[in-house]
N, C-alpha and C positions, 0 to 999 in steps of 0.2 A: 305861643302856644303853651298850656299849662303842661306841669311836669307829668301830670297822671295821664296825658295823651300820647307820651313819647312812647313808640313801641320798644319792647324789650328786644334788644339785637343779641344775637348769639355767635359765637365764633364757629368756624367750620369743626373745631373738635366738639363743642357742646352740641351743635345740631347732628352730628355723627352719633354721639351717645344718645340724644332723644330719639333719633329715628333707628337706632341700631344697625346703621350699614357704614361702609367704608367711605373715606374722605373722596376718594375718586368716583365713587357712585354720585355724590351730592355734585361734584364738579361737571359730571356728565348730565345729570338732570339740569343744571342751570343752563349748559351749553344747547340741549334740546328744549329749552323753553319751559320746562315743567316746572321749575323753581325760580323764583326770583330772588336776586340778592342785591344787597346795597354794598357798592364798594367804597372804602374809606382810606384816607391816608395815601401818601406817596406810593406805597407799596401795592394800593390798590386791594388790600385784604378784604375778603367777603365778609360779609355779617348778613345773617339771616333773622328775619324777624319771626318771633315765637308764633305770632298768628297766621304767617303765610306757612309755616311749617305744619301746623294744626290742620290747616284748610286742606293741604297737599296730602295729609295721612288720611283725613277723613275723605276725600275725594278718591284716592287710591282704594281704600277698603270698599267703597260703595262700588267701584269698577269690579273688585274681585267677587263681591256678593252677587252681582248681576249676571 
């Protein structure tokens, strides 16, 4: 896979700052299936793709506007 096709991964903290929500909110959205995460390492840390967060943000805004 070419390097430019690797998705940018964000930590939980970075994703919280991007969406301006608390970490527990992101954890809950993941549990509810609203957000997809990638788990890495032995600790199974969450990583979010920037594209999935942007898509979630756009879908949420469209639902509010409707």
